[in-house]
Backbone as a printed PyTorch tensor [residue, N CA C, xyz], in Angstrom:
tensor([[[68.9800, 34.4140, 88.6990],
         [68.3770, 33.2400, 88.1210],
         [68.5590, 32.0880, 89.1010]],

        [[67.5490, 31.2690, 89.1950],
         [67.6020, 30.1030, 90.0660],
         [67.5820, 28.8320, 89.2230]],

        [[68.5530, 27.9660, 89.4770],
         [68.6160, 26.6720, 88.8080],
         [67.7760, 25.6830, 89.5960]],

        [[67.3780, 24.6160, 88.9560],
         [66.5810, 23.5940, 89.6210],
         [67.4480, 22.4990, 90.2110]],

        [[68.6270, 22.8510, 90.6110],
         [69.5660, 21.9440, 91.2570],
         [70.2030, 22.7210, 92.4050]],

        [[69.9160, 22.3520, 93.6450],
         [70.4490, 23.1120, 94.7840],
         [71.9690, 23.1950, 94.8030]],

        [[72.6440, 22.1490, 94.3250],
         [74.1120, 22.1950, 94.2910],
         [74.6000, 23.2890, 93.3480]],

        [[73.9700, 23.3980, 92.1920],
         [74.3610, 24.4420, 91.2430],
         [74.0230, 25.8110, 91.8100]],

        [[72.8900, 25.9420, 92.4690],
         [72.4970, 27.2300, 93.0500],
         [73.4860, 27.7320, 94.0990]],

        [[74.2060, 26.8310, 94.7380],
         [75.1720, 27.2500, 95.7630],
         [76.4900, 27.7530, 95.1720]],

        [[76.7190, 27.5610, 93.8920],
         [77.9750, 27.9790, 93.2640],
         [77.9880, 29.4980, 93.1160]],

        [[79.0210, 30.1140, 93.6490],
         [79.1790, 31.5700, 93.5450],
         [80.5420, 31.9650, 92.9750]],

        [[81.5400, 31.1450, 93.2060],
         [82.9080, 31.5150, 92.8400],
         [83.5380, 30.4500, 91.9340]],

        [[84.6650, 30.8030, 91.3970],
         [85.4330, 29.8470, 90.5940],
         [85.8140, 28.6360, 91.4260]],

        [[86.1570, 28.8670, 92.6800],
         [86.5180, 27.7680, 93.5800],
         [85.3200, 26.8480, 93.8230]],

        [[84.1250, 27.4370, 93.9540],
         [82.9100, 26.6270, 94.1090],
         [82.7070, 25.7470, 92.8790]],

        [[82.9070, 26.3240, 91.6900],
         [82.7540, 25.5480, 90.4600],
         [83.7690, 24.4200, 90.4080]],

        [[85.0150, 24.7080, 90.7630],
         [86.0510, 23.6770, 90.7510],
         [85.6770, 22.5280, 91.6850]],

        [[85.1830, 22.8470, 92.8730],
         [84.7770, 21.8200, 93.8270],
         [83.5780, 21.0300, 93.2950]],

        [[82.6370, 21.7230, 92.6730],
         [81.4520, 21.0620, 92.1040],
         [81.8540, 20.0740, 91.0140]],

        [[82.7250, 20.5120, 90.1010],
         [83.1480, 19.6370, 89.0060],
         [83.9250, 18.4270, 89.5250]],

        [[84.7600, 18.6280, 90.5320],
         [85.4940, 17.5010, 91.1220],
         [84.5280, 16.5120, 91.7600]],

        [[83.5220, 17.0290, 92.4550],
         [82.5240, 16.1540, 93.0790],
         [81.7030, 15.4250, 92.0140]],

        [[81.3540, 16.1180, 90.9260],
         [80.6170, 15.4860, 89.8320],
         [81.4330, 14.3370, 89.2550]],

        [[82.7140, 14.5570, 89.0400],
         [83.5850, 13.5010, 88.5160],
         [83.6290, 12.3050, 89.4630]],

        [[83.7380, 12.5760, 90.7640],
         [83.7680, 11.4720, 91.7370],
         [82.4550, 10.6920, 91.7300]],

        [[81.3250, 11.4020, 91.6390],
         [80.0290, 10.7140, 91.6260],
         [79.8760,  9.8460, 90.3790]],

        [[80.3370, 10.3330, 89.2450],
         [80.2590,  9.5460, 88.0120],
         [81.1840,  8.3330, 88.1060]],

        [[82.3950,  8.5620, 88.5700],
         [83.3630,  7.4760, 88.6770],
         [82.8930,  6.3800, 89.6370]],

        [[82.2370,  6.7690, 90.7220],
         [81.7820,  5.7910, 91.7160],
         [80.4680,  5.1240, 91.3270]],

        [[79.8090,  5.6420, 90.2920],
         [78.5300,  5.0920, 89.8790],
         [77.3450,  5.7030, 90.5970]],

        [[77.6130,  6.6360, 91.4990],
         [76.5350,  7.3170, 92.2290],
         [75.6860,  8.1640, 91.2760]],

        [[76.3280,  8.7040, 90.2610],
         [75.6270,  9.4650, 89.2200],
         [75.9350,  8.8120, 87.8850]],

        [[74.8980,  8.5450, 87.1260],
         [75.0790,  7.8910, 85.8370],
         [75.4340,  8.9110, 84.7640]],

        [[76.2000,  8.4640, 83.8050],
         [76.5500,  9.2830, 82.6560],
         [76.4560,  8.4220, 81.4050]],

        [[75.8500,  8.9810, 80.3850],
         [75.7590,  8.2940, 79.0960],
         [77.1110,  8.3060, 78.3790]],

        [[78.0260,  9.1400, 78.8230],
         [79.2890,  9.3510, 78.1350],
         [80.4240,  8.5610, 78.7680]],

        [[81.1630,  7.8310, 77.9620],
         [82.3320,  7.1270, 78.4650],
         [83.6240,  7.6780, 77.8760]],

        [[83.5000,  8.4260, 76.7750],
         [84.6860,  9.0160, 76.1460],
         [84.6380, 10.5290, 76.3050]],

        [[85.7780, 11.1320, 76.5140],
         [85.8550, 12.5780, 76.6870],
         [85.2740, 13.3020, 75.4730]],

        [[85.5800, 12.8260, 74.2820],
         [85.0810, 13.4790, 73.0660],
         [83.5520, 13.4600, 73.0300]],

        [[82.9410, 12.3490, 73.4450],
         [81.4770, 12.2640, 73.4800],
         [80.9050, 13.2280, 74.5070]],

        [[81.5630, 13.3230, 75.6510],
         [81.1240, 14.2340, 76.7070],
         [81.1890, 15.6850, 76.2220]],

        [[82.2820, 16.0440, 75.5860],
         [82.4230, 17.4140, 75.0740],
         [81.4240, 17.6910, 73.9610]],

        [[81.1580, 16.7040, 73.1260],
         [80.1470, 16.8570, 72.0780],
         [78.7820, 17.1200, 72.6990]],

        [[78.4350, 16.3710, 73.7380],
         [77.1540, 16.5600, 74.4150],
         [77.0850, 17.9300, 75.0830]],

        [[78.1850, 18.3700, 75.6770],
         [78.2190, 19.7000, 76.2970],
         [77.9950, 20.7860, 75.2460]],

        [[78.6200, 20.6290, 74.0990],
         [78.4270, 21.5940, 73.0160],
         [77.0140, 21.5740, 72.4710]],

        [[76.4590, 20.3790, 72.3300],
         [75.0920, 20.2630, 71.8090],
         [74.0840, 20.8820, 72.7750]],

        [[74.2350, 20.6190, 74.0740],
         [73.3030, 21.1840, 75.0460],
         [73.4450, 22.7050, 75.0980]],

        [[74.6790, 23.1810, 75.0530],
         [74.9090, 24.6260, 75.0630],
         [74.2480, 25.2800, 73.8530]],

        [[74.3480, 24.6360, 72.7080],
         [73.7440, 25.1760, 71.4920],
         [72.2290, 25.1700, 71.5000]],

        [[71.6390, 24.2940, 72.3060],
         [70.1780, 24.1940, 72.3090],
         [69.5700, 24.4980, 73.6800]],

        [[70.3060, 25.1910, 74.5410],
         [69.7930, 25.4630, 75.8820],
         [68.6180, 26.4350, 75.8970]],

        [[68.2880, 27.0340, 74.7560],
         [67.1270, 27.9340, 74.6950],
         [65.8620, 27.2200, 75.1590]],

        [[65.6860, 25.9740, 74.7520],
         [64.5060, 25.2100, 75.1470],
         [64.4610, 24.9750, 76.6470]],

        [[65.6080, 24.6450, 77.2380],
         [65.6720, 24.4420, 78.6830],
         [65.2880, 25.7310, 79.4130]],

        [[65.8410, 26.8340, 78.9610],
         [65.5290, 28.1110, 79.6160],
         [64.0650, 28.4910, 79.4390]],

        [[63.5220, 28.2940, 78.2610],
         [62.1250, 28.6520, 78.0030],
         [61.1670, 27.7710, 78.7970]],

        [[61.4410, 26.4720, 78.8740],
         [60.5040, 25.5380, 79.4910],
         [60.7290, 25.2840, 80.9710]],

        [[61.9560, 25.3440, 81.4240],
         [62.2670, 24.9950, 82.8110],
         [62.5850, 26.2350, 83.6510]],

        [[63.5110, 27.0370, 83.1860],
         [63.9450, 28.2060, 83.9490],
         [62.9360, 29.3480, 83.8300]],

        [[62.2440, 29.3890, 82.7080],
         [61.2360, 30.4280, 82.4340],
         [61.8510, 31.8210, 82.3580]],

        [[63.0630, 31.8750, 81.8440],
         [63.7830, 33.1260, 81.6170],
         [64.5770, 32.9750, 80.3270]],

        [[64.9230, 34.0830, 79.6940],
         [65.7850, 33.9740, 78.5090],
         [67.2030, 33.5400, 78.8980]],

        [[67.8840, 32.9620, 77.9570],
         [69.2810, 32.5860, 78.1850],
         [70.0870, 33.8620, 78.4340]],

        [[70.8620, 33.9050, 79.5190],
         [71.6660, 35.1060, 79.7840],
         [72.6910, 35.3520, 78.6790]],

        [[72.9930, 36.6080, 78.4500],
         [73.9980, 36.9580, 77.4540],
         [75.3920, 36.5150, 77.8830]],

        [[75.6670, 36.5680, 79.1800],
         [76.9730, 36.1840, 79.7070],
         [76.7990, 35.0390, 80.6920]],

        [[77.5380, 33.9490, 80.5260],
         [77.4310, 32.8380, 81.4750],
         [78.0620, 33.2100, 82.8140]],

        [[77.6130, 32.5440, 83.8590],
         [78.2580, 32.6700, 85.1590],
         [78.7600, 31.2920, 85.5650]],

        [[79.3580, 31.1910, 86.7500],
         [79.9050, 29.9110, 87.1990],
         [78.8180, 28.8510, 87.2710]],

        [[77.6030, 29.2360, 87.6480],
         [76.4980, 28.2750, 87.7470],
         [76.1440, 27.6920, 86.3830]],

        [[76.1160, 28.5430, 85.3660],
         [75.7730, 28.0570, 84.0330],
         [76.8260, 27.0750, 83.5290]],

        [[78.0760, 27.3430, 83.8160],
         [79.1340, 26.4160, 83.4060],
         [78.9290, 25.0600, 84.0730]],

        [[78.5760, 25.0740, 85.3550],
         [78.2840, 23.8200, 86.0580],
         [77.1020, 23.1030, 85.4210]],

        [[76.0710, 23.8600, 85.0610],
         [74.8810, 23.2650, 84.4370],
         [75.2350, 22.6230, 83.0980]],

        [[76.1060, 23.2440, 82.3320],
         [76.5210, 22.6950, 81.0410],
         [77.2170, 21.3440, 81.2440]],

        [[78.1420, 21.2790, 82.1940],
         [78.8370, 20.0290, 82.4500],
         [77.8990, 18.9550, 82.9860]],

        [[76.9550, 19.3600, 83.8150],
         [75.9870, 18.3980, 84.3490],
         [75.0790, 17.8780, 83.2450]],

        [[74.5710, 18.7650, 82.4130],
         [73.6850, 18.3610, 81.3250],
         [74.3950, 17.4010, 80.3670]],

        [[75.6730, 17.6000, 80.1640],
         [76.4260, 16.7440, 79.2390],
         [76.4830, 15.2900, 79.6860]],

        [[76.2370, 15.0390, 80.9630],
         [76.2780, 13.6490, 81.4320],
         [75.1120, 12.8430, 80.9010]],

        [[73.9970, 13.5220, 80.5290],
         [72.8030, 12.8010, 80.0960],
         [72.2600, 13.2380, 78.7310]],

        [[72.7440, 14.3640, 78.2240],
         [72.1990, 14.9190, 76.9900],
         [72.5350, 14.0150, 75.8000]],

        [[71.5640, 13.7920, 74.9460],
         [71.8000, 12.9170, 73.7770],
         [71.8490, 13.6940, 72.5060]]])
């Protein structure tokens, strides 16, 4: 499966995911990347909501069914989506 984010597409290992999440945090903290979430609870709520409704994203954007088992890339996508998901 190919994501529409080159950074996510490069993730292959747990270490890649850890580096991606650290970089995402730095970008949000520096203002380079905007986030609608200021509280951890709100961020986790958004991550859960996007995960629960990712069928639409897969059907309309990825054009594939949601995989039965997540991989490191999907975990990165969930955290990224939570920054803007309402």
